[in-house]
Structures are given as structure tokens and as C-alpha cells.
N, CA, C and O atoms as a GROMACS GRO file, in nm:
protein
  456
    1UNK      N    1   1.479  -0.784   1.762
    1UNK     CA    2   1.379  -0.652   1.765
    1UNK      C    3   1.369  -0.544   1.649
    1UNK      O    4   1.467  -0.499   1.590
    2UNK      N    5   1.284  -0.522   1.634
    2UNK     CA    6   1.233  -0.472   1.512
    2UNK      C    7   1.187  -0.283   1.563
    2UNK      O    8   1.144  -0.244   1.672
    3UNK      N    9   1.214  -0.212   1.453
    3UNK     CA   10   1.188  -0.094   1.433
    3UNK      C   11   1.191  -0.018   1.293
    3UNK      O   12   1.218  -0.063   1.182
    4UNK      N   13   1.152   0.129   1.335
    4UNK     CA   14   1.178   0.183   1.229
    4UNK      C   15   1.150   0.347   1.169
    4UNK      O   16   1.060   0.349   1.253
    5UNK      N   17   1.146   0.428   1.131
    5UNK     CA   18   1.137   0.561   1.164
    5UNK      C   19   0.946   0.494   1.131
    5UNK      O   20   0.887   0.391   1.096
    6UNK      N   21   0.911   0.688   1.187
    6UNK     CA   22   0.783   0.727   1.171
    6UNK      C   23   0.767   0.773   1.034
    6UNK      O   24   0.862   0.803   0.961
    7UNK      N   25   0.620   0.778   0.994
    7UNK     CA   26   0.536   0.921   0.929
    7UNK      C   27   0.600   1.056   0.903
    7UNK      O   28   0.643   1.106   0.799
    8UNK      N   29   0.595   1.092   1.000
    8UNK     CA   30   0.610   1.207   1.092
    8UNK      C   31   0.766   1.219   1.055
    8UNK      O   32   0.790   1.308   0.973
    9UNK      N   33   0.885   1.140   1.103
    9UNK     CA   34   0.981   1.138   1.085
    9UNK      C   35   1.053   1.194   0.943
    9UNK      O   36   1.132   1.286   0.921
   10UNK      N   37   1.002   1.114   0.876
   10UNK     CA   38   1.006   1.116   0.680
   10UNK      C   39   0.937   1.234   0.598
   10UNK      O   40   0.987   1.293   0.503
   11UNK      N   41   0.770   1.263   0.673
   11UNK     CA   42   0.743   1.426   0.627
   11UNK      C   43   0.891   1.536   0.658
   11UNK      O   44   0.942   1.617   0.581
   12UNK      N   45   0.935   1.495   0.816
   12UNK     CA   46   0.994   1.662   0.852
   12UNK      C   47   1.103   1.675   0.732
   12UNK      O   48   1.177   1.773   0.725
   13UNK      N   49   1.107   1.540   0.614
   13UNK     CA   50   1.229   1.573   0.556
   13UNK      C   51   1.211   1.553   0.389
   13UNK      O   52   1.281   1.494   0.306
   14UNK      N   53   1.081   1.631   0.377
   14UNK     CA   54   1.064   1.564   0.265
   14UNK      C   55   0.949   1.731   0.278
   14UNK      O   56   0.893   1.770   0.380
   15UNK      N   57   0.946   1.803   0.133
   15UNK     CA   58   0.862   1.911   0.096
   15UNK      C   59   0.710   1.915   0.187
   15UNK      O   60   0.634   1.818   0.179
   16UNK      N   61   0.673   2.042   0.279
   16UNK     CA   62   0.578   2.018   0.323
   16UNK      C   63   0.398   1.978   0.249
   16UNK      O   64   0.342   2.039   0.158
   17UNK      N   65   0.371   1.919   0.287
   17UNK     CA   66   0.241   1.820   0.238
   17UNK      C   67   0.252   1.698   0.154
   17UNK      O   68   0.161   1.637   0.097
   18UNK      N   69   0.368   1.677   0.157
   18UNK     CA   70   0.373   1.546   0.061
   18UNK      C   71   0.301   1.394   0.098
   18UNK      O   72   0.275   1.304   0.019
   19UNK      N   73   0.272   1.396   0.278
   19UNK     CA   74   0.192   1.322   0.339
   19UNK      C   75   0.125   1.370   0.373
   19UNK      O   76   0.146   1.476   0.432
   20UNK      N   77  -0.029   1.307   0.350
   20UNK     CA   78  -0.156   1.338   0.369
   20UNK      C   79  -0.252   1.257   0.475
   20UNK      O   80  -0.323   1.162   0.442
   21UNK      N   81  -0.244   1.308   0.598
   21UNK     CA   82  -0.342   1.184   0.695
   21UNK      C   83  -0.436   1.198   0.734
   21UNK      O   84  -0.474   1.294   0.802
   22UNK      N   85  -0.494   1.113   0.703
   22UNK     CA   86  -0.663   1.088   0.722
   22UNK      C   87  -0.718   0.956   0.712
   22UNK      O   88  -0.654   0.870   0.652
   23UNK      N   89  -0.836   0.926   0.767
   23UNK     CA   90  -0.916   0.790   0.791
   23UNK      C   91  -0.802   0.714   0.810
   23UNK      O   92  -0.785   0.610   0.747
   24UNK      N   93  -0.726   0.754   0.887
   24UNK     CA   94  -0.686   0.601   0.939
   24UNK      C   95  -0.601   0.576   0.847
   24UNK      O   96  -0.557   0.462   0.854
   25UNK      N   97  -0.537   0.677   0.712
   25UNK     CA   98  -0.391   0.644   0.630
   25UNK      C   99  -0.299   0.818   0.621
   25UNK      O  100  -0.302   0.937   0.652
   26UNK      N  101  -0.210   0.686   0.539
   26UNK     CA  102  -0.094   0.798   0.483
   26UNK      C  103  -0.102   0.748   0.351
   26UNK      O  104  -0.127   0.630   0.323
   27UNK      N  105  -0.071   0.883   0.229
   27UNK     CA  106  -0.074   0.960   0.145
   27UNK      C  107   0.031   0.990   0.135
   27UNK      O  108   0.104   1.054   0.211
   28UNK      N  109   0.055   0.918  -0.017
   28UNK     CA  110   0.193   1.030  -0.084
   28UNK      C  111   0.161   1.141  -0.187
   28UNK      O  112   0.138   1.100  -0.301
   29UNK      N  113   0.156   1.246  -0.170
   29UNK     CA  114   0.146   1.380  -0.294
   29UNK      C  115   0.274   1.371  -0.365
   29UNK      O  116   0.380   1.400  -0.309
   30UNK      N  117   0.266   1.318  -0.523
   30UNK     CA  118   0.387   1.285  -0.535
   30UNK      C  119   0.415   1.466  -0.614
   30UNK      O  120   0.518   1.526  -0.648
   31UNK      N  121   0.304   1.495  -0.616
   31UNK     CA  122   0.320   1.683  -0.711
   31UNK      C  123   0.410   1.729  -0.555
   31UNK      O  124   0.526   1.770  -0.563
   32UNK      N  125   0.344   1.718  -0.427
   32UNK     CA  126   0.384   1.806  -0.372
   32UNK      C  127   0.569   1.755  -0.316
   32UNK      O  128   0.656   1.821  -0.259
   33UNK      N  129   0.567   1.633  -0.359
   33UNK     CA  130   0.737   1.567  -0.342
   33UNK      C  131   0.809   1.646  -0.438
   33UNK      O  132   0.895   1.732  -0.416
   34UNK      N  133   0.769   1.610  -0.533
   34UNK     CA  134   0.878   1.650  -0.670
   34UNK      C  135   0.862   1.775  -0.742
   34UNK      O  136   0.942   1.811  -0.829
   35UNK      N  137   0.712   1.872  -0.691
   35UNK     CA  138   0.731   2.017  -0.745
   35UNK      C  139   0.654   2.002  -0.839
   35UNK      O  140   0.607   2.115  -0.844
   36UNK      N  141   0.612   1.954  -0.907
   36UNK     CA  142   0.569   1.927  -1.028
   36UNK      C  143   0.397   1.873  -1.081
   36UNK      O  144   0.367   1.754  -1.071
   37UNK      N  145   0.338   1.932  -1.112
   37UNK     CA  146   0.208   1.814  -1.170
   37UNK      C  147   0.267   1.693  -1.238
   37UNK      O  148   0.354   1.701  -1.325
   38UNK      N  149   0.205   1.556  -1.186
   38UNK     CA  150   0.205   1.474  -1.242
   38UNK      C  151   0.059   1.384  -1.304
   38UNK      O  152  -0.044   1.392  -1.237
   39UNK      N  153   0.059   1.312  -1.417
   39UNK     CA  154  -0.055   1.241  -1.435
   39UNK      C  155   0.011   1.072  -1.441
   39UNK      O  156   0.122   1.034  -1.402
   40UNK      N  157  -0.075   1.011  -1.488
   40UNK     CA  158  -0.064   0.810  -1.409
   40UNK      C  159   0.042   0.807  -1.549
   40UNK      O  160   0.106   0.702  -1.536
   41UNK      N  161   0.083   0.868  -1.662
   41UNK     CA  162   0.120   0.845  -1.748
   41UNK      C  163   0.300   0.909  -1.754
   41UNK      O  164   0.372   0.886  -1.850
   42UNK      N  165   0.339   0.980  -1.647
   42UNK     CA  166   0.429   1.037  -1.607
   42UNK      C  167   0.590   0.946  -1.591
   42UNK      O  168   0.613   0.872  -1.496
   43UNK      N  169   0.651   0.961  -1.661
   43UNK     CA  170   0.772   0.906  -1.626
   43UNK      C  171   0.842   0.919  -1.504
   43UNK      O  172   0.947   0.857  -1.520
   44UNK      N  173   0.839   0.964  -1.402
   44UNK     CA  174   0.932   0.982  -1.280
   44UNK      C  175   0.881   0.939  -1.138
   44UNK      O  176   0.853   1.007  -1.039
   45UNK      N  177   0.877   0.823  -1.160
   45UNK     CA  178   0.839   0.694  -1.111
   45UNK      C  179   0.988   0.710  -1.004
   45UNK      O  180   0.988   0.711  -0.880
   46UNK      N  181   1.118   0.720  -1.106
   46UNK     CA  182   1.240   0.719  -0.990
   46UNK      C  183   1.261   0.836  -0.960
   46UNK      O  184   1.342   0.855  -0.869
   47UNK      N  185   1.212   0.925  -1.008
   47UNK     CA  186   1.227   1.094  -0.899
   47UNK      C  187   1.128   1.083  -0.784
   47UNK      O  188   1.140   1.175  -0.704
   48UNK      N  189   1.059   1.018  -0.762
   48UNK     CA  190   0.976   0.979  -0.704
   48UNK      C  191   1.083   0.887  -0.539
   48UNK      O  192   1.120   0.912  -0.424
   49UNK      N  193   1.085   0.799  -0.621
   49UNK     CA  194   1.149   0.694  -0.511
   49UNK      C  195   1.251   0.755  -0.506
   49UNK      O  196   1.248   0.786  -0.387
   50UNK      N  197   1.366   0.810  -0.555
   50UNK     CA  198   1.445   0.852  -0.508
   50UNK      C  199   1.412   0.945  -0.447
   50UNK      O  200   1.523   0.980  -0.409
   51UNK      N  201   1.352   1.009  -0.411
   51UNK     CA  202   1.346   1.138  -0.321
   51UNK      C  203   1.304   1.035  -0.140
   51UNK      O  204   1.329   1.042  -0.020
   52UNK      N  205   1.239   0.963  -0.228
   52UNK     CA  206   1.171   0.926  -0.092
   52UNK      C  207   1.292   0.849  -0.020
   52UNK      O  208   1.327   0.881   0.093
   53UNK      N  209   1.332   0.781  -0.067
   53UNK     CA  210   1.466   0.739  -0.035
   53UNK      C  211   1.577   0.784   0.089
   53UNK      O  212   1.609   0.740   0.199
   54UNK      N  213   1.619   0.905  -0.003
   54UNK     CA  214   1.693   1.007   0.026
   54UNK      C  215   1.674   1.089   0.148
   54UNK      O  216   1.763   1.144   0.214
   55UNK      N  217   1.482   1.089   0.180
   55UNK     CA  218   1.375   1.150   0.300
   55UNK      C  219   1.450   1.039   0.404
   55UNK      O  220   1.547   1.075   0.470
   56UNK      N  221   1.393   0.889   0.414
   56UNK     CA  222   1.375   0.803   0.482
   56UNK      C  223   1.563   0.779   0.560
   56UNK      O  224   1.593   0.750   0.676
   57UNK      N  225   1.671   0.809   0.419
   57UNK     CA  226   1.832   0.780   0.536
   57UNK      C  227   1.821   0.894   0.607
   57UNK      O  228   1.842   0.862   0.724
   58UNK      N  229   1.797   1.023   0.599
   58UNK     CA  230   1.840   1.184   0.647
   58UNK      C  231   1.693   1.158   0.762
   58UNK      O  232   1.657   1.248   0.837
   59UNK      N  233   1.635   1.044   0.756
   59UNK     CA  234   1.481   1.069   0.892
   59UNK      C  235   1.565   0.966   0.966
   59UNK      O  236   1.603   1.010   1.075
   60UNK      N  237   1.606   0.834   0.937
   60UNK     CA  238   1.688   0.722   1.003
   60UNK      C  239   1.814   0.817   1.033
   60UNK      O  240   1.864   0.810   1.146
   61UNK      N  241   1.865   0.897   0.946
   61UNK     CA  242   2.027   0.992   1.110
   61UNK      C  243   1.958   1.021   1.211
   61UNK      O  244   1.970   0.952   1.312
   62UNK      N  245   1.859   1.145   1.207
   62UNK     CA  246   1.819   1.177   1.256
   62UNK      C  247   1.718   1.072   1.395
   62UNK      O  248   1.717   1.106   1.513
   63UNK      N  249   1.680   1.009   1.369
   63UNK     CA  250   1.647   0.909   1.453
   63UNK      C  251   1.772   0.822   1.534
   63UNK      O  252   1.765   0.797   1.654
   64UNK      N  253   1.834   0.801   1.489
   64UNK     CA  254   1.977   0.749   1.504
   64UNK      C  255   2.047   0.794   1.566
   64UNK      O  256   2.127   0.710   1.609
   65UNK      N  257   2.072   0.925   1.611
   65UNK     CA  258   2.138   1.004   1.705
   65UNK      C  259   2.047   1.051   1.822
   65UNK      O  260   2.080   1.154   1.880
   66UNK      N  261   1.940   0.987   1.861
   66UNK     CA  262   1.879   0.998   1.939
   66UNK      C  263   1.796   0.833   2.055
   66UNK      O  264   1.732   0.831   2.160
   67UNK      N  265   1.842   0.730   1.967
   67UNK     CA  266   1.791   0.628   1.931
   67UNK      C  267   1.864   0.520   1.961
   67UNK      O  268   1.892   0.487   1.846
   68UNK      N  269   1.928   0.420   2.045
   68UNK     CA  270   1.933   0.286   2.053
   68UNK      C  271   1.889   0.164   2.033
   68UNK      O  272   1.795   0.163   2.113
   69UNK      N  273   1.887   0.024   1.966
   69UNK     CA  274   2.002   0.048   1.855
   69UNK      C  275   1.957   0.092   1.738
   69UNK      O  276   1.845   0.081   1.687
   70UNK      N  277   2.066   0.150   1.697
   70UNK     CA  278   2.072   0.195   1.532
   70UNK      C  279   1.998   0.128   1.466
   70UNK      O  280   1.991   0.008   1.492
   71UNK      N  281   1.893   0.200   1.327
   71UNK     CA  282   1.836   0.172   1.210
   71UNK      C  283   1.958   0.166   1.109
   71UNK      O  284   2.044   0.252   1.094
   72UNK      N  285   1.950   0.074   1.060
   72UNK     CA  286   2.039   0.047   0.903
   72UNK      C  287   1.964   0.016   0.809
   72UNK      O  288   2.008  -0.067   0.730
   73UNK      N  289   1.825   0.074   0.786
   73UNK     CA  290   1.759   0.028   0.656
   73UNK      C  291   1.811   0.091   0.539
   73UNK      O  292   1.867   0.026   0.450
   74UNK      N  293   1.792   0.237   0.533
   74UNK     CA  294   1.781   0.338   0.457
   74UNK      C  295   1.932   0.407   0.424
   74UNK      O  296   1.960   0.518   0.468
   75UNK      N  297   2.030   0.322   0.336
   75UNK     CA  298   2.147   0.338   0.324
   75UNK      C  299   2.173   0.497   0.242
   75UNK      O  300   2.127   0.539   0.136
   76UNK      N  301   2.262   0.558   0.340
   76UNK     CA  302   2.252   0.696   0.208
   76UNK      C  303   2.369   0.671   0.057
   76UNK      O  304   2.461   0.595   0.026
   77UNK      N  305   2.307   0.768   0.008
   77UNK     CA  306   2.343   0.728  -0.162
   77UNK      C  307   2.461   0.762  -0.215
   77UNK      O  308   2.489   0.882  -0.212
   78UNK      N  309   2.545   0.681  -0.267
   78UNK     CA  310   2.699   0.692  -0.328
   78UNK      C  311   2.673   0.716  -0.479
   78UNK      O  312   2.585   0.670  -0.552
   79UNK      N  313   2.776   0.804  -0.504
   79UNK     CA  314   2.785   0.840  -0.684
   79UNK      C  315   2.838   0.834  -0.709
   79UNK      O  316   2.945   0.846  -0.649
   80UNK      N  317   2.819   0.800  -0.862
   80UNK     CA  318   3.017   0.782  -0.978
   80UNK      C  319   2.984   0.889  -1.000
   80UNK      O  320   2.900   0.969  -0.959
   81UNK      N  321   3.127   0.881  -1.132
   81UNK     CA  322   3.199   0.974  -1.149
   81UNK      C  323   3.100   1.076  -1.272
   81UNK      O  324   3.054   1.057  -1.385
   82UNK      N  325   3.102   1.177  -1.181
   82UNK     CA  326   3.005   1.301  -1.302
   82UNK      C  327   3.031   1.234  -1.437
   82UNK      O  328   3.077   1.120  -1.452
   83UNK      N  329   3.001   1.305  -1.518
   83UNK     CA  330   3.034   1.265  -1.657
   83UNK      C  331   2.921   1.377  -1.778
   83UNK      O  332   2.811   1.399  -1.726
   84UNK      N  333   2.931   1.415  -1.859
   84UNK     CA  334   2.897   1.504  -1.928
   84UNK      C  335   2.770   1.414  -1.997
   84UNK      O  336   2.778   1.295  -2.027
   85UNK      N  337   2.643   1.509  -2.016
   85UNK     CA  338   2.474   1.455  -2.059
   85UNK      C  339   2.482   1.457  -2.204
   85UNK      O  340   2.407   1.394  -2.279
   86UNK      N  341   2.612   1.562  -2.251
   86UNK     CA  342   2.575   1.580  -2.415
   86UNK      C  343   2.464   1.742  -2.439
   86UNK      O  344   2.437   1.786  -2.551
   87UNK      N  345   2.434   1.780  -2.360
   87UNK     CA  346   2.404   1.937  -2.353
   87UNK      C  347   2.465   2.013  -2.240
   87UNK      O  348   2.384   2.019  -2.147
   88UNK      N  349   2.555   2.062  -2.218
   88UNK     CA  350   2.661   2.075  -2.182
   88UNK      C  351   2.604   2.062  -1.990
   88UNK      O  352   2.582   2.158  -1.916
   89UNK      N  353   2.599   1.987  -1.972
   89UNK     CA  354   2.506   1.954  -1.891
   89UNK      C  355   2.597   1.826  -1.762
   89UNK      O  356   2.632   1.734  -1.836
   90UNK      N  357   2.635   1.796  -1.643
   90UNK     CA  358   2.622   1.732  -1.594
   90UNK      C  359   2.601   1.603  -1.514
   90UNK      O  360   2.542   1.634  -1.411
   91UNK      N  361   2.623   1.485  -1.516
   91UNK     CA  362   2.495   1.371  -1.451
   91UNK      C  363   2.580   1.209  -1.440
   91UNK      O  364   2.646   1.143  -1.520
   92UNK      N  365   2.548   1.195  -1.334
   92UNK     CA  366   2.608   1.124  -1.214
   92UNK      C  367   2.518   1.026  -1.204
   92UNK      O  368   2.400   1.043  -1.238
   93UNK      N  369   2.568   0.906  -1.154
   93UNK     CA  370   2.511   0.764  -1.066
   93UNK      C  371   2.481   0.755  -0.987
   93UNK      O  372   2.573   0.774  -0.908
   94UNK      N  373   2.361   0.726  -0.924
   94UNK     CA  374   2.298   0.724  -0.784
   94UNK      C  375   2.235   0.613  -0.688
   94UNK      O  376   2.115   0.584  -0.689
   95UNK      N  377   2.340   0.547  -0.596
   95UNK     CA  378   2.305   0.418  -0.568
   95UNK      C  379   2.232   0.470  -0.467
   95UNK      O  380   2.253   0.587  -0.435
   96UNK      N  381   2.146   0.402  -0.408
   96UNK     CA  382   2.103   0.408  -0.282
   96UNK      C  383   1.958   0.292  -0.298
   96UNK      O  384   1.868   0.278  -0.381
   97UNK      N  385   1.994   0.231  -0.181
   97UNK     CA  386   1.995   0.101  -0.073
   97UNK      C  387   1.877   0.059   0.029
   97UNK      O  388   1.827   0.115   0.127
   98UNK      N  389   1.854  -0.059  -0.036
   98UNK     CA  390   1.693  -0.018   0.098
   98UNK      C  391   1.760  -0.164   0.178
   98UNK      O  392   1.850  -0.217   0.112
   99UNK      N  393   1.723  -0.237   0.316
   99UNK     CA  394   1.748  -0.288   0.354
   99UNK      C  395   1.655  -0.320   0.486
   99UNK      O  396   1.660  -0.265   0.595
  100UNK      N  397   1.520  -0.489   0.418
  100UNK     CA  398   1.437  -0.489   0.521
  100UNK      C  399   1.431  -0.617   0.558
  100UNK      O  400   1.461  -0.702   0.474
  101UNK      N  401   1.392  -0.656   0.683
  101UNK     CA  402   1.387  -0.757   0.791
  101UNK      C  403   1.254  -0.783   0.751
  101UNK      O  404   1.153  -0.715   0.772
  102UNK      N  405   1.277  -0.963   0.649
  102UNK     CA  406   1.110  -0.956   0.600
  102UNK      C  407   1.098  -1.093   0.644
  102UNK      O  408   1.174  -1.176   0.593
  103UNK      N  409   0.982  -1.144   0.766
  103UNK     CA  410   0.919  -1.199   0.802
  103UNK      C  411   0.843  -1.282   0.733
  103UNK      O  412   0.754  -1.229   0.666
  104UNK      N  413   0.853  -1.421   0.730
  104UNK     CA  414   0.774  -1.553   0.665
  104UNK      C  415   0.694  -1.440   0.661
  104UNK      O  416   0.754  -1.344   0.610
  105UNK      N  417   0.511  -1.401   0.717
  105UNK     CA  418   0.403  -1.327   0.636
  105UNK      C  419   0.486  -1.150   0.587
  105UNK      O  420   0.522  -1.055   0.657
  106UNK      N  421   0.487  -1.168   0.483
  106UNK     CA  422   0.519  -1.041   0.409
  106UNK      C  423   0.460  -0.952   0.457
  106UNK      O  424   0.535  -0.857   0.476
  107UNK      N  425   0.348  -0.933   0.490
  107UNK     CA  426   0.226  -0.837   0.522
  107UNK      C  427   0.311  -0.762   0.653
  107UNK      O  428   0.261  -0.657   0.692
  108UNK      N  429   0.403  -0.797   0.706
  108UNK     CA  430   0.444  -0.677   0.851
  108UNK      C  431   0.560  -0.725   0.839
  108UNK      O  432   0.596  -0.824   0.903
  109UNK      N  433   0.648  -0.655   0.744
  109UNK     CA  434   0.776  -0.579   0.692
  109UNK      C  435   0.824  -0.500   0.806
  109UNK      O  436   0.756  -0.441   0.890
  110UNK      N  437   0.943  -0.507   0.798
  110UNK     CA  438   0.973  -0.343   0.909
  110UNK      C  439   1.130  -0.373   0.828
  110UNK      O  440   1.190  -0.450   0.753
  111UNK      N  441   1.143  -0.242   0.915
  111UNK     CA  442   1.328  -0.143   0.967
  111UNK      C  443   1.413  -0.275   1.024
  111UNK      O  444   1.357  -0.362   1.089
  112UNK      N  445   1.578  -0.279   0.985
  112UNK     CA  446   1.641  -0.340   1.070
  112UNK      C  447   1.702  -0.328   1.142
  112UNK      O  448   1.621  -0.242   1.178
  113UNK      N  449   1.788  -0.325   1.227
  113UNK     CA  450   1.848  -0.279   1.335
  113UNK      C  451   1.948  -0.418   1.378
  113UNK      O  452   1.921  -0.534   1.409
  114UNK      N  453   2.102  -0.323   1.358
  114UNK     CA  454   2.243  -0.422   1.360
  114UNK      C  455   2.287  -0.432   1.519
  114UNK      O  456   2.386  -0.498   1.552
   0.00000   0.00000   0.00000
């Protein structure tokens, strides 16, 4: 069996207006999601993808509390040991993984249940 979270469940864990619906499409507003202006040359892809993965993990937890079988695609992040960043602040590595079931036809990728 395959299942996944919905875009509405994902949006519930993102800032307002991050996902834009219309014309049989869902678009992502990076500006709405990360809270600052962006353009094609900005180096904010890691921030955007990390924000999406964290929201997906939260949406999956909400989904799993109400559905069976549980999804196990969007794993919660793990954090490394904090270190100083050289400017008086702290930084740590955050690792988050995504597990998907990939059929032979990769146009039909779905979430995973175990």
C-alpha cells in the first residue's frame, strides 16, 4: 500500500501562503516560507529544503496519529554537537532524511508505509 501526506497537511505546518493553489497546480512561495525576499541567484536552497522537510515530518506525525498504516517517509531531524561559529554564536549539523518507494516508473513516486 502507498500513502503520503497531502499538500494541505504540509501547508498546515508552514507559514501562511507558502503553498499557492490554482489552475490544477500547487506552487511554493519560497519568500513566504523563509520570510525574506529571494531571487534566482540567492544561496538559500538548503534553508528552503530544510524548512520543507521539517514541515513534512510534522505533517506526517499528525497524519500518523490518525491513520494506519503509519507513514515513515519524513524522518525527524537529528542534531550534532553544538560548536561555536567564530562570531560568538552556536551552530550544529542537522540531518534529516526522506525515504520514498520508487516504482520502475519514476513519475509515480509515493511515500512509504511499513
